[in-house]
C-alpha positions in Angstrom: 122.3 97.8 103.2 124.4 95.4 101.1 125.2 96.3 97.5 123.5 94.6 94.7 126.7 94.6 92.6 129.0 91.6 92.6 131.9 92.0 95.1 135.5 92.1 94.3 137.5 89.1 95.1 139.2 90.8 98.1 135.9 92.0 99.6 134.3 88.6 99.1 137.3 87.0 100.9 136.9 89.5 103.7 133.2 88.6 104.0 134.0 84.9 104.2 136.6 85.5 106.9 134.4 87.7 109.1 131.5 86.2 111.0 128.0 87.4 110.2 126.3 89.5 112.8 124.1 87.6 115.2 120.9 89.4 114.4 117.8 87.3 114.7 116.5 88.8 111.4 113.0 88.2 112.3 112.5 91.3 110.3 115.2 92.0 107.7 114.2 95.6 107.6 116.5 96.8 110.3 119.3 94.3 110.4 122.7 95.9 110.5 125.2 95.3 107.7 128.5 93.7 108.5 131.3 96.2 109.1 133.3 94.7 106.3 130.6 95.5 103.8 130.6 99.2 104.7 132.6 100.2 101.6 130.0 98.6 99.3 126.9 100.0 101.0 124.4 100.7 98.2 122.9 104.1 97.7 119.5 102.8 98.7 120.8 102.3 102.2 121.9 105.9 102.7 119.8 108.5 104.5 117.1 109.9 102.3 118.2 112.7 100.0 116.5 116.0 99.9 113.4 116.3 97.7 109.7 115.6 97.7 110.2 111.8 97.1 112.2 111.5 100.3 110.1 113.9 102.4 108.5 112.4 105.5 105.7 115.0 105.5 105.0 114.3 101.8 104.7 110.6 102.5 102.2 111.2 105.4 100.2 113.6 103.2 100.1 110.8 100.5 99.2 108.3 103.2 96.1 110.4 104.1 95.2 111.1 100.5 95.4 107.5 99.4 93.3 106.2 102.4 90.7 108.9 101.8 90.5 108.0 98.1 90.4 104.3 98.7 87.9 104.6 101.6 85.6 106.8 99.4 85.3 103.7 97.2 82.7 102.4 99.6 80.4 105.2 98.3 80.9 105.0 94.5 82.2 101.6 93.7 79.6 99.0 92.5 78.7 95.8 94.3 78.7 97.5 97.7 82.3 96.5 98.5 81.9 97.3 102.2 79.0 94.9 102.5 81.1 92.2 104.2 81.7 94.8 107.0 78.4 96.5 107.3 76.3 93.5 106.4 78.0 90.4 107.5 80.4 91.5 110.3 77.8 94.0 111.8 75.1 91.3 111.5 77.1 88.9 113.6 77.9 91.5 116.2 74.3 92.9 116.5 72.9 89.3 116.8 75.3 88.7 119.7 74.4 92.0 121.3 70.7 91.0 121.1 71.4 87.9 123.0 71.7 85.6 120.0 74.4 83.1 119.4 78.0 84.2 119.2 79.8 82.9 116.1 82.8 80.9 116.9 81.5 80.3 120.4 78.0 79.0 120.1 78.0 78.2 116.4 80.6 77.0 113.9 82.4 79.9 112.1 84.5 80.3 109.0 87.0 82.6 110.8 89.4 81.9 113.7 88.0 83.0 117.0 90.1 86.2 117.5 88.4 87.7 114.4 85.6 88.7 116.9 87.9 91.4 118.3 88.4 93.6 115.2 84.7 93.0 114.3 83.6 94.2 117.8 85.8 97.3 118.0 83.8 99.3 115.3 80.7 98.9 117.5 82.2 102.0 119.3 80.8 103.9 116.2 77.4 102.5 116.9 75.3 99.7 115.3 74.1 101.7 112.3 75.6 100.9 108.9 77.1 104.3 108.6 78.5 104.4 112.2 79.9 100.9 112.1 81.3 101.2 108.6 83.0 104.5 109.4 84.5 103.1 112.6 85.8 100.1 110.6 87.6 102.4 108.1 89.1 104.4 110.9 90.4 101.2 112.6 92.0 100.1 109.4 93.6 103.5 108.8 94.9 103.6 112.4 96.6 100.2 112.1 98.0 101.2 108.7 99.4 104.4 110.2 101.2 102.5 113.0 102.7 100.2 110.4 103.6 103.1 108.1 105.4 105.0 110.9 107.4 101.9 111.8 108.2 101.3 108.1 109.6 104.8 107.7 112.0 104.2 110.5 113.6 106.6 112.9 116.0 109.4 112.0 117.3 109.4 115.5 118.1 105.7 115.5 119.5 105.8 112.0 116.9 103.4 110.5 115.4 105.9 108.1 116.7 104.9 104.7 115.9 105.4 101.1 114.8 101.8 100.8 112.3 102.2 103.6 110.9 105.3 101.8 110.6 103.3 98.5 108.8 100.6 100.4 106.4 103.2 101.8 105.7 104.6 98.3 105.3 101.1 97.0 102.7 100.3 99.7 100.7 103.4 98.9 100.8 102.7 95.2 99.7 99.1 95.8 96.8 100.2 98.0 95.7 102.8 95.4 95.8 100.2 92.6 94.2 97.5 94.7 91.3 99.8 95.7 88.6 99.6 98.2 88.9 95.9 98.8 92.2 96.7 100.5 90.3 98.3 103.4 86.9 96.6 103.3 87.8 93.2 104.5 89.2 91.5 107.6 92.4 90.9 105.7 93.3 94.6 106.0 93.6 94.1 109.8 95.9 91.2 109.5 98.0 92.8 106.7 98.9 95.7 109.0 99.7 93.4 111.9 101.9 91.2 109.7 103.8 94.2 108.5 104.3 95.6 112.0 105.6 92.2 113.1 108.1 91.9 110.3 109.4 95.4 110.9 110.0 95.0 114.7 111.0 91.4 114.9 114.7 92.0 114.5 114.8 93.6 117.9 111.7 92.2 119.4 111.2 88.6 118.0 108.9 87.6 120.9 106.6 90.6 120.4 106.5 90.0 116.7 105.7 86.4 117.2 102.8 87.3 119.5 101.5 89.7 116.9 101.7 87.1 114.1 100.0 84.5 116.3 97.1 86.9 117.1 96.9 87.7 113.4 96.8 84.0 112.6 93.9 83.6 115.0 92.1 86.4 113.1 92.8 85.1 109.5 94.9 82.0 109.1 97.4 83.3 106.4 99.9 85.0 108.8 100.9 81.5 109.8 103.0 81.6 106.6 105.2 84.3 108.0 105.4 82.6 111.4 106.5 79.4 109.5 109.1 81.4 107.6 110.5 82.8 110.8 110.8 79.3 112.3 112.5 78.0 109.2 115.0 80.8 108.8 115.7 82.6 112.0 118.3 81.8 114.7 115.7 82.6 117.3 113.2 80.1 115.9 112.4 78.4 119.2 111.7 81.7 120.9 109.4 82.6 118.0 107.7 79.2 118.2 107.3 79.3 121.9 105.8 82.8 121.9 103.4 81.8 119.2 102.4 78.6 120.9 101.8 80.4 124.3 99.7 83.1 122.6 97.6 80.4 120.9 97.1 78.6 124.2 95.9 81.8 125.8 93.4 82.5 123.0 92.0 78.9 123.0 91.7 78.9 126.8 89.8 82.2 126.7 87.4 80.8 124.1 87.0 77.6 126.1 86.1 79.6 129.2 83.6 81.4 127.1 81.9 78.1 126.3 83.1 77.4 122.8 84.2 73.8 123.3 85.6 72.3 120.1 83.8 75.0 118.1 86.9 77.1 118.5 88.5 75.0 115.9 85.5 74.9 113.5 87.2 77.3 111.1 89.4 74.5 109.9 86.6 72.2 108.7 84.6 75.2 107.4 87.4 76.1 105.0 88.2 72.5 103.8 84.6 71.9 102.8 84.4 74.8 100.4 84.1 74.5 96.6 86.1 76.2 93.9 85.6 79.9 94.0 85.6 81.7 90.7 88.5 84.0 91.5 90.9 81.2 92.4 93.7 80.2 90.0 92.4 76.6 89.8 89.1 78.0 88.6 90.6 79.2 85.3 90.0 76.1 83.2 86.4 75.9 84.5 85.9 79.6 83.7 87.0 79.1 80.1 84.8 76.0 79.8 81.8 78.0 81.2 82.7 80.9 78.8 82.4 78.6 75.8 79.2 77.1 77.2 80.6 73.6 77.6 77.9 71.3 78.9 77.8 70.8 82.6 80.0 73.8 83.4 78.5 76.8 85.2 78.6 79.2 88.2 76.3 79.2 91.2 76.0 81.4 94.4 76.7 79.5 97.7 74.2 81.1 100.2 76.0 79.6 103.2 79.4 81.2 102.6 78.2 84.0 100.3 80.6 83.3 97.3 80.3 82.4 93.7 81.6 78.9 93.0 82.0 76.7 89.9 80.5 73.4 88.8 81.8 71.1 86.1 83.4 67.8 85.4 85.5 66.8 88.4 85.0 70.0 90.3 84.3 68.4 93.6 87.3 66.1 93.2 89.5 69.0 92.3 88.2 71.0 95.2 89.0 68.1 97.6 92.5 67.6 96.2 93.5 71.3 96.5 93.9 71.1 100.2 96.5 68.3 100.1 98.2 70.0 97.1 98.4 73.2 99.2 100.0 71.3 102.0 102.5 69.6 99.7 103.5 73.0 98.1 104.0 74.5 101.5 106.2 71.6 102.5 108.3 72.0 99.3 108.9 75.7 100.0 109.6 75.0 103.6 112.3 72.5 102.6 113.8 74.9 100.1 114.0 77.5 102.9 115.6 75.1 105.3 118.0 74.0 102.6 119.0 77.6 102.0 119.4 78.2 105.7 121.6 75.2 106.1 123.7 76.4 103.2 124.4 79.7 105.0 122.3 82.0 102.9 121.8 85.5 104.2 119.1 85.4 106.9 118.4 89.1 106.3 117.1 88.5 102.8 116.0 84.8 103.1 113.4 85.5 105.7 111.1 87.8 103.5 111.8 85.6 100.5 110.5 82.5 102.3 107.6 84.5 103.8 106.6 85.7 100.3 106.9 82.2 98.8 104.7 80.7 101.5 102.1 83.5 101.2 102.0 83.0 97.4 101.5 79.3 97.8 98.6 80.1 100.1 97.1 82.2 97.2 98.1 80.2 94.1 97.1 76.8 95.5 94.0 78.1 97.3 90.6 77.0 96.0 89.0 80.1 97.4 91.1 82.9 96.0 89.0 85.9 97.2 90.2 89.3 95.8 91.3 90.6 99.2 93.9 87.8 99.5 96.3 90.0 97.5 96.7 92.2 100.6 98.7 89.4 102.1 101.5 90.4 99.7 102.1 93.8 101.4 104.2 92.7 104.4 106.7 90.4 102.7 107.2 92.6 99.6 107.6 95.7 101.7 110.3 93.9 103.7 112.0 92.7 100.5 112.1 96.3 99.2 113.8 97.4 102.4 116.5 94.8 102.1 116.9 95.1 98.3 118.0 92.6 95.7 118.0 92.3 91.9 114.7 90.4 91.7 112.9 92.7 94.1 111.9 95.4 91.5 110.4 92.7 89.3 108.4 91.2 92.1 107.3 94.6 93.4 106.3 95.6 89.9 104.3 92.4 89.2 102.5 92.9 92.5 101.4 96.3 91.4 100.1 94.9 88.1 98.1 92.1 89.7 96.7 94.6 92.2 95.4 96.8 89.4 94.0 93.8 87.6 92.2 92.7 90.8 90.5 96.1 91.2 89.2 95.9 87.7 87.8 92.5 88.4 86.3 93.5 91.8 84.4 95.6 92.4 84.1 97.3 89.0 83.5 94.5 86.5 82.6 91.6 88.7 79.4 91.0 86.8 81.5 90.2 83.7 83.3 87.5 85.7 80.1 86.0 87.0 78.8 86.0 83.4 82.1 84.5 82.2 82.5 87.1 79.5 85.6 86.2 77.4 87.5 89.4 78.0 87.1 89.1 81.8 88.1 85.4 81.8 91.2 86.4 79.9 92.0 89.2 82.4 91.7 86.9 85.4 93.7 84.3 83.6 96.5 86.9 83.2 96.1 88.0 86.8 96.4 84.5 88.1 99.3 83.8 85.8 101.1 86.9 87.2 100.8 85.4 90.7 102.1 82.1 89.5 105.1 83.9 87.9 105.8 85.7 91.1 105.8 82.3 93.0 108.2 80.8 90.4 110.6 83.8 90.7 110.8 83.8 94.4 111.1 80.0 94.7 113.9 80.1 92.1 115.7 82.7 94.2 115.4 80.6 97.3 116.8 77.6 95.4 119.6 79.7 94.1 120.7 81.1 97.4 120.6 77.6 98.8 123.4 76.6 96.4 126.6 76.6 98.4 128.5 78.7 95.9 125.8 81.3 96.1 125.2 81.1 99.8 128.9 81.8 100.5 128.4 85.3 99.3 125.1 86.2 101.0 124.9 89.8 99.9 124.5 88.9 96.2 121.3 87.1 96.8 118.0 88.7 95.8 
């Protein structure tokens, strides 16, 4: 693990003279440090010290405890937070089992077609609310356990480091602060798949690309990590080819099942949505509704089961958010490409660009559902593993916004729907925190793209 401290002039010269290792860095977590940097390896890269904090059994006990606590939220948290699973997902599955239409095949659907798979697996627990809901929570915990084991690394292979342990503790803290929403939505499935992909991609870029492509066909956001890989990695064309081939297979299977063009219906279903009350762009409308400004208000959309906003220009703003999102993604992609061309450290640039693109998906999204924050887990965990001076700030801000999000949903969601002033202030601060995170990571990508910075890659955050 490179040191976070500035190098001496002699060690910097040695780094410029020695070629960088040819790791694909599809996941920075396991990328080897150059031999010339061995004298300045940071403490965080050493094998875990003795003590409870660095104990593998203690981490696994904490993993079980946190998942039990969070999963128990389905019983005591208000607003039936597991309702999307036991009401909506189960409803779609039982309707198909009864011979009715299959969403995504026979009718237009808000999700990509591969989302049918994680929704069908919990049917192994039965079609009752309790059986299906319990099986869903077991599925989420099982995927999390696989990702957790890979994150901890292997003592035999020498990949078990303090940084990985810190990333594991951070993930558990995030999940505990984030609450039940972190396991009670489809996003929990894709968050685990994305983290697994980022952690294995340095040695298995094709497998990682396939995982990310599958995750994208479950919930579209992992495309941000795929895009980051294409922008930054030396193996970009293998990554792109594997993702394209996986997508072709998924689409062909859907077409053989009789979907026709309905397989792409999730694209239009998303673009036609209004402004959801949790999204960052909703903040001005929430304040206007809070002060009872004429024409501003909140309504429940029965088709997509969300609370949305009305007010002056709301339809126009909702329409404009999609092209603004595309523009913001293009800007971050250009910055990432600029940094890559300048010779920035691939090991750290990949999770930086991934995090920036994911944050763009959140900050410029007119939907902004609470579960979207689970998208932060994979890139931030990867950043913690590789280290950097801005990483503690980003990781800390993520914990703060996660805690704020749990207060908002499920515990005081009524206050948001009623636009009570204290809640509007809280969600304003939460959304501001996400915007600050985006600014920080975009600045870091810009900074490492400056030739004088990129020439000494290990100083980049």
